[in-house]
C-alpha positions as CSV (number, residue, x, y, z in Angstrom):
1,X,-11.6,27.0,0.2
2,X,-11.1,27.8,3.9
3,X,-14.0,27.3,6.0
4,X,-12.8,29.4,9.2
5,X,-10.1,31.4,10.5
6,X,-8.1,28.6,12.3
7,X,-4.6,28.0,11.1
8,X,-4.3,25.7,8.2
9,X,-2.2,22.6,8.4
10,X,-0.1,20.5,5.8
11,X,0.1,16.8,6.4
12,X,2.6,14.5,4.6
13,X,1.2,11.0,3.4
14,X,3.8,8.5,3.0
15,X,3.9,4.6,2.7
16,X,6.2,1.9,3.9
17,X,7.5,1.4,0.3
18,X,6.6,2.1,-3.3
19,X,2.8,1.4,-4.2
20,X,2.0,0.8,-0.7
21,X,-1.3,2.7,-1.4
22,X,-0.4,6.1,-0.7
23,X,-2.7,7.5,-3.5
24,X,-5.7,5.7,-2.1
25,X,-4.7,6.8,1.4
26,X,-4.5,10.4,0.4
27,X,-7.8,10.5,-1.2
28,X,-9.5,8.4,1.8
29,X,-7.8,10.6,4.3
30,X,-9.0,13.6,2.4
31,X,-12.6,12.4,2.5
32,X,-12.3,11.7,6.3
33,X,-11.2,15.4,6.9
34,X,-14.0,16.7,4.6
35,X,-16.5,14.6,6.8
36,X,-15.4,16.7,9.7
37,X,-16.2,20.1,7.8
38,X,-12.7,21.0,6.7
39,X,-11.7,22.2,3.3
40,X,-9.1,19.9,1.9
41,X,-6.8,19.9,-1.2
42,X,-4.0,17.3,-2.2
43,X,-0.6,17.9,-3.5
44,X,2.1,15.6,-4.9
45,X,5.4,16.3,-3.5
46,X,7.6,15.2,-6.5
47,X,6.0,13.3,-9.2
48,X,8.2,11.1,-11.4
49,X,7.3,9.2,-14.5
50,X,4.9,11.8,-15.9
51,X,5.1,14.7,-18.3
52,X,3.0,18.1,-17.8
53,X,0.7,16.6,-15.2
54,X,0.7,14.4,-12.2
55,X,-0.8,11.0,-12.4
56,X,-1.5,10.7,-8.8
57,X,-3.2,14.2,-8.7
58,X,-5.4,12.9,-11.5
59,X,-6.3,9.9,-9.4
60,X,-7.1,12.0,-6.3
61,X,-9.5,14.1,-8.4
62,X,-11.1,11.1,-10.0
63,X,-11.7,9.1,-6.5
64,X,-12.9,12.2,-4.7
65,X,-14.9,13.1,-7.7
66,X,-13.9,16.7,-8.1
67,X,-12.4,16.9,-11.6
68,X,-9.6,19.0,-12.2
69,X,-9.1,21.9,-9.7
70,X,-8.0,25.6,-10.6
71,X,-5.0,24.9,-8.3
72,X,-4.1,22.0,-10.5
73,X,-4.0,24.2,-13.7
74,X,-2.0,26.8,-11.6
75,X,0.8,24.0,-11.2
76,X,0.4,24.4,-7.4
77,X,-0.7,20.9,-6.8
78,X,2.3,19.3,-8.6
79,X,4.9,21.7,-8.7
80,X,7.8,19.5,-9.6
81,X,7.4,16.5,-12.4
82,X,9.9,14.6,-13.8
83,X,9.7,12.3,-16.8
84,X,11.6,9.0,-15.6
85,X,9.8,6.6,-13.3
86,X,12.6,6.6,-10.8
87,X,13.7,8.0,-7.4
88,X,13.7,11.9,-7.4
89,X,17.3,12.4,-7.5
90,X,17.8,9.8,-10.3
91,X,14.8,11.3,-12.2
92,X,16.1,14.7,-11.8
93,X,19.5,13.9,-13.0
94,X,18.1,12.1,-16.3
95,X,15.9,15.2,-17.1
96,X,19.1,17.5,-16.4
97,X,17.3,19.5,-13.8
98,X,17.5,20.4,-10.1
99,X,14.7,19.6,-7.4
100,X,13.4,23.1,-6.5
101,X,12.5,22.5,-2.8
102,X,12.0,26.2,-2.1
103,X,9.5,26.0,-4.9
104,X,7.6,23.1,-3.5
105,X,7.3,25.0,-0.1
106,X,5.9,28.2,-1.9
107,X,3.3,26.2,-3.7
108,X,2.2,24.3,-0.2
109,X,2.1,27.6,1.6
110,X,-0.2,29.0,-1.3
111,X,-2.4,26.1,-0.8
112,X,-2.6,26.6,2.9
113,X,-3.8,30.3,2.3
114,X,-6.8,28.6,0.4
115,X,-7.5,25.5,2.2
116,X,-7.8,24.0,5.9
117,X,-5.8,21.2,5.1
118,X,-3.1,20.3,2.5
119,X,-2.4,16.5,2.0
120,X,1.1,16.0,0.4
121,X,1.5,12.7,-1.0
122,X,5.0,11.8,-0.8
123,X,6.9,9.8,-3.5
124,X,8.1,6.2,-2.3
125,X,8.8,5.9,1.1
126,X,10.6,8.4,3.8
127,X,14.1,7.3,2.9
128,X,13.9,8.1,-0.8
129,X,16.8,10.2,-1.8
130,X,16.3,13.8,-3.1
131,X,20.0,14.4,-3.4
132,X,22.8,12.1,-2.2
133,X,22.6,13.6,1.2
134,X,19.1,14.6,1.6
135,X,16.1,12.6,1.9
136,X,12.3,12.9,2.1
137,X,12.2,12.5,5.7
138,X,14.8,15.5,5.7
139,X,12.2,17.5,4.1
140,X,9.3,16.4,6.3
141,X,11.3,17.1,9.5
142,X,12.7,20.5,8.4
143,X,9.1,21.7,7.5
144,X,7.8,20.1,10.7
145,X,5.1,18.2,9.0
146,X,3.0,15.6,10.8
147,X,2.9,12.2,9.0
148,X,0.5,9.7,7.9
149,X,1.9,6.3,7.2
150,X,0.4,3.9,4.9
151,X,1.1,0.1,5.5
152,X,-0.2,-3.1,4.1
153,X,-0.4,-6.7,4.6
154,X,2.0,-8.1,2.4
155,X,4.8,-10.4,3.4
156,X,7.6,-8.4,4.7
157,X,5.5,-5.2,5.5
158,X,6.0,-5.5,9.3
159,X,9.7,-4.9,8.8
160,X,9.1,-2.1,6.5
161,X,6.6,-0.5,8.9
162,X,8.8,-0.9,12.0
163,X,11.8,0.6,10.0
164,X,9.7,3.7,9.1
165,X,8.1,4.2,12.4
166,X,11.7,4.1,14.1
167,X,12.9,6.6,11.4
168,X,9.9,8.9,12.2
169,X,10.5,8.6,16.1
170,X,14.3,9.2,15.5
171,X,13.6,12.5,13.8
172,X,11.3,13.8,16.4
173,X,8.4,13.7,13.6
174,X,4.6,13.8,14.7
175,X,2.7,10.4,13.7
176,X,-0.6,11.6,12.9
177,X,-2.0,8.2,11.8
178,X,-1.4,5.0,10.4
179,X,-3.5,3.6,7.6
180,X,-3.5,0.1,6.8
181,X,-4.4,-0.8,3.3
182,X,-6.6,-3.9,2.8
183,X,-5.8,-4.2,-0.9
184,X,-2.9,-6.7,-0.4
185,X,-4.8,-9.0,2.1
186,X,-4.4,-12.1,-0.1
187,X,-3.6,-14.2,2.9
188,X,-6.0,-13.6,5.8
189,X,-3.7,-15.5,8.3
190,X,-0.7,-13.2,7.5
191,X,-3.0,-9.9,7.0
192,X,-4.6,-10.6,10.6
193,X,-1.1,-11.1,12.3
194,X,0.3,-8.2,10.4
195,X,-2.5,-5.7,11.2
196,X,-2.5,-6.9,14.9
197,X,1.2,-6.6,15.3
198,X,1.3,-3.0,14.0
199,X,-1.6,-2.1,16.3
200,X,0.0,-3.6,19.3
201,X,3.4,-1.9,18.3
202,X,1.5,1.5,18.0
203,X,-0.1,1.3,21.4
204,X,3.3,1.0,23.1
205,X,5.4,3.2,21.1
206,X,3.0,5.7,19.7
207,X,0.1,5.8,22.2
208,X,-3.0,7.8,20.9
209,X,-1.9,7.6,17.4
210,X,-4.9,7.0,15.1
211,X,-4.7,3.4,13.5
212,X,-7.4,2.4,11.1
213,X,-8.0,0.2,7.9
214,X,-8.8,1.8,4.7
215,X,-12.3,0.4,3.7
216,X,-13.3,3.7,2.5
217,X,-10.8,3.3,-0.5
218,X,-12.8,0.3,-1.7
219,X,-16.0,2.4,-1.6
220,X,-14.1,5.0,-3.7
221,X,-13.3,2.5,-6.2
222,X,-17.0,1.2,-6.5
223,X,-18.3,4.7,-6.5
224,X,-15.9,6.0,-9.3
225,X,-15.3,2.6,-11.1
226,X,-11.6,3.2,-11.2
227,X,-10.4,-0.2,-10.9
228,X,-7.4,0.3,-13.1
229,X,-5.6,2.9,-10.8
230,X,-2.8,1.5,-9.0
231,X,-3.2,1.1,-5.1
C-alpha cells in the first residue's frame, strides 16, 4: 500500500517484440523500486491467450514471492482478458467483445490510489494494434505514461530496438529506462555488440535514460525455481 502522500505514478513496461522478456523485466523493475522504499503493484494491460486469469500476473506474483493479491481477486490487475493468443484486436474479434480501454484506465487509477507505483506490462510491442487505427503506443501517449523498454541480444534486436525508440521519440513519450534481457545471450560477440550499440545510441539520443542489464531476473529464477516461465 502507499508509503507516503507523494503522487503515485503508472509506468508502462513494453518490449521490442513478443517474448522480449517483459514479464521478467516487470518483476525485476518492481523489485528495484521496492528496494527504494516504494510500494509497487503490477498490472497487465491486455491479456490474451488466457481464461479468467492472467498468466503474466501469476508469473509476477511467483517471481516476487507475494502470492495472489486482493487486487488480483478484484480484477483490477488484469481488467481485460481474451482467450485467443493473438494481438489484442484479433483476440477481441474472435471472442466477440470490445476492448474496454476506459475500464482499464479506471482500474489503473484505483491501483494508483493504493500504491506508489503501478507497473503496466504491455502486450507485445508498442505497435500492437488495439483497433485498426489505434495502437498500444497511442494509449501510452494519450495517458502520458513513461515507458520502460525491454530489449535483448537476439540477432535483429538492434533494428527492433531502434525502431521502438524512434517511435517513442516521435510521440513525445518519456523513456524512463531500457532493460537489456541477458536471457538470449547465446552468442557473446553479438550480445556484447548489441548491448554496447544500444548504450551508445541512448547516450546520444536519450541522454540521462537509465540503461541496465537484467541479472536480477536470473536471481528471481533461482529464488523461486520457476524455470518453466517464459522470459
